C-alpha positions in Angstrom: 0.2 0.0 -0.1 1.6 3.5 -1.3 2.1 5.7 1.6 1.7 9.2 0.0 4.3 12.2 0.4 3.4 15.7 0.5 5.4 18.2 -0.7 4.1 22.3 -0.8 0.3 21.2 -1.5 1.3 18.6 -3.6 0.3 15.1 -2.5 2.2 12.4 -4.4 1.3 9.0 -4.3 -2.7 9.2 -4.3 -5.5 9.9 -6.4 -4.8 10.6 -10.3 -1.4 10.9 -11.1 0.7 14.3 -10.7 1.9 16.2 -14.1 5.1 17.4 -14.2 6.1 19.5 -16.6 10.0 19.5 -17.7 12.1 22.7 -18.4 15.1 22.3 -21.2 16.3 25.4 -21.4 20.0 26.3 -22.5 19.9 29.7 -20.8 18.6 31.2 -17.5 16.2 33.6 -19.9 14.9 30.5 -22.1 14.7 28.3 -18.8 12.8 31.2 -16.9 10.3 31.8 -20.3 9.3 27.7 -19.9 8.6 27.8 -16.1 6.5 30.6 -16.4 4.4 28.9 -19.3 4.5 25.5 -17.1 3.0 27.8 -14.3 0.3 29.1 -16.7 -0.6 25.7 -17.6 -0.9 24.8 -14.0 1.7 22.3 -14.2 1.4 20.3 -10.6 4.8 20.2 -10.4 8.2 21.0 -12.6 11.1 19.5 -13.3 14.5 21.7 -14.5 16.2 19.2 -16.7 19.7 20.4 -15.5 21.5 18.9 -18.1 20.5 21.1 -21.0 21.9 24.4 -18.9 25.0 25.6 -20.5 26.2 26.9 -17.1 25.3 23.3 -14.7 29.2 23.3 -13.9 29.0 27.6 -12.6 27.6 26.9 -9.0 26.4 30.3 -8.6 24.9 30.3 -11.9 22.7 27.4 -11.0 22.1 29.1 -7.6 20.4 32.1 -9.4 18.2 30.0 -11.8 17.2 28.0 -9.1 16.3 31.3 -7.1 14.4 32.7 -9.9 12.5 29.6 -10.7 11.5 29.4 -7.0 10.2 32.8 -7.5 8.3 32.1 -10.7 6.5 28.6 -9.2 5.7 29.7 -5.9 3.6 26.9 -4.2 4.4 24.8 -7.5 7.1 22.4 -6.4 9.9 22.4 -7.9 12.4 18.8 -9.5 16.0 19.3 -9.9 17.4 17.1 -12.6 20.5 16.1 -14.1 19.8 13.1 -16.9 23.0 12.0 -17.6 24.0 10.4 -21.3 24.0 6.9 -20.0 20.2 7.1 -19.3 19.2 9.5 -22.1 20.3 12.8 -21.1 22.1 15.8 -22.3 25.4 15.5 -20.4 28.4 13.4 -20.1 29.7 14.2 -16.2 32.1 12.8 -13.4 30.5 11.5 -10.7 32.2 13.9 -8.0 30.7 17.2 -10.4 27.2 15.3 -10.4 27.2 14.9 -6.9 28.9 18.8 -6.2 25.7 19.6 -8.0 23.2 18.2 -6.3 23.9 19.7 -3.1 24.7 22.6 -4.5 20.7 22.4 -5.5 19.5 21.2 -2.5 21.5 23.6 0.1 19.6 26.3 -2.0 17.0 25.4 -0.1 14.9 26.2 -3.4 14.5 22.4 -5.0 11.6 20.4 -3.5 12.7 17.1 -5.0 15.7 16.1 -7.0 16.3 12.7 -9.4 19.3 10.7 -8.6 20.2 8.0 -10.9 21.2 5.4 -8.7 21.6 2.3 -10.7 25.5 2.3 -10.8 28.2 3.5 -8.4 25.7 2.0 -5.6 27.1 2.9 -2.3 28.5 5.9 -3.7 24.4 7.0 -4.7 23.6 5.7 -1.4 25.6 8.2 0.3 24.5 11.2 -1.7 20.9 10.1 -1.5 21.2 10.6 2.4 23.3 13.5 2.0 21.0 15.7 0.3 17.4 14.3 2.2 19.6 16.1 5.5 19.4 18.8 3.5 15.6 18.5 3.8 15.1 17.5 0.1 12.9 14.7 -1.4 14.4 12.0 -3.0 13.7 10.4 -6.4 15.7 7.3 -7.3 14.9 6.9 -10.9 16.3 4.4 -13.8 16.1 4.8 -17.4 16.6 2.1 -20.7 16.3 4.2 -24.0 17.1 1.1 -25.9 15.2 -2.2 -24.3 12.4 -3.3 -21.7 13.9 -6.3 -19.8 11.1 -9.2 -17.9 8.5 -8.4 -15.7 10.9 -9.9 -13.0 13.9 -8.4 -14.2 12.1 -4.6 -13.8 11.0 -5.4 -10.2 14.0 -6.6 -8.8 15.7 -2.8 -10.2 12.9 -1.4 -8.4 13.8 -3.3 -5.5 17.6 -2.6 -5.7 16.6 1.2 -6.3 14.6 0.8 -3.1 17.7 -0.1 -1.3 19.2 3.4 -2.1 17.0 5.0 0.7 14.9 7.5 -2.0 11.4 8.7 -1.5 10.3 7.5 -4.0 11.0 5.1 -7.5 11.0 5.8 -10.7 11.8 3.9 -13.9 11.1 4.5 -17.6 11.7 1.8 -20.4 12.0 1.9 -24.2 9.1 -1.0 -25.1 9.5 -2.6 -28.8 5.8 -4.1 -28.3 2.9 -4.4 -26.2 4.5 -7.2 -24.3 7.3 -4.8 -23.0 4.3 -2.3 -22.0 2.5 -4.6 -20.1 6.1 -5.7 -18.2 6.5 -2.6 -17.0 2.9 -1.6 -15.7 2.9 -5.4 -14.2 6.0 -5.2 -12.4 5.0 -1.6 -10.9 1.6 -3.0 -10.2 3.6 -5.7 -8.3 6.1 -3.3 -6.8 3.1 -1.2 -5.2 2.0 -4.5 -3.4 5.1 -4.4 -1.2 6.9 -1.1 -1.2 4.8 1.8 0.3 7.0 4.7 -1.4 5.5 6.4 -4.4 6.0 5.1 -7.8 6.6 6.1 -11.3 7.2 4.7 -14.3 6.5 4.6 -18.1 7.1 3.0 -21.3 8.3 5.9 -23.6 7.8 6.3 -27.1 3.9 5.8 -28.7 3.6 2.4 -28.4 4.1 3.6 -24.1 2.0 6.5 -24.5 -1.2 4.6 -22.2 1.3 4.0 -19.6 1.8 8.1 -19.0 -2.3 8.4 -18.8 -3.3 5.1 -16.9 -0.6 5.0 -13.7 -3.7 5.6 -11.6 -4.5 1.9 -12.3 -0.9 0.6 -12.4 0.6 2.6 -9.1 2.3 5.2 -11.0 1.9 8.3 -9.4 3.4 11.2 -11.2 3.3 11.5 -15.6 5.0 14.3 -17.5 3.5 16.8 -19.9 5.0 19.2 -22.5 4.4 22.9 -22.7 6.9 23.3 -25.2 9.7 20.9 -26.0 9.2 16.8 -24.9 12.3 15.9 -22.7 11.3 12.3 -23.9 9.8 10.4 -26.5 5.8 9.9 -26.3 5.2 13.1 -23.7 1.4 14.6 -24.4 1.1 18.3 -24.3 -0.1 19.4 -20.8 -4.0 20.4 -21.8 -4.4 17.1 -23.6 -2.5 14.8 -20.7 -5.1 16.3 -18.0 -7.9 16.3 -20.0 -7.3 11.8 -20.5 -5.9 11.7 -16.8 -9.5 13.6 -16.0 -11.6 11.1 -18.5 -9.6 8.0 -17.1 -10.4 9.2 -13.0 -13.9 10.0 -13.7 -14.6 6.2 -15.5 -12.9 4.7 -12.4 -15.0 6.5 -10.0 -18.4 4.9 -11.6 -17.2 1.7 -12.2 
């Protein structure tokens, strides 16, 4: 049974999946413009994909962007993410610099959540998760496979390994080749929520996996990703379209 997490006015882990909008601008000005659009579109959660930011390794520049985003977003929670090239992101970065950027973001007190890729360098990542939590942020442990989808059993075991990181939320994204792959990630998520209290986030990317972005309430995924402008991963819906689909499915669930 999932134990919901409260962040500002947002409850993650119960009801309709919350819509997160990624910001992928390369400059402070562009990032802030995207944040204004996400706020206007009533995103539940906003993710700053800092791996797109040209000044990522400039800690002062990152602090400046975080402060600007916090001011724009107000009560809308902010998720800070560095998606590495190894997991489909926009930057190749050393573990030392990766950790430094995350600690800097947490110490700013402007990011409410952070996303840490926990597979690989397990002990170092576990220490990083604990250090970030000490700064008061919630941590999403994530794993992304842009090439394939493993079996349900392998995915479920990956979820279990991710849980050992000590993170607050567990997120997994995979690339399906067919519907059986879509079923595998949905079944693995549903199985994990039977044995784990932490909110889960999962999706199959691309057009084949689009069903996972709207039906999370049925199989146990607490957050879905929508766009206001450029998508950060294949298969994301525009936020207005996504909200309509989620609301319709939620209403149907209540009727049934």
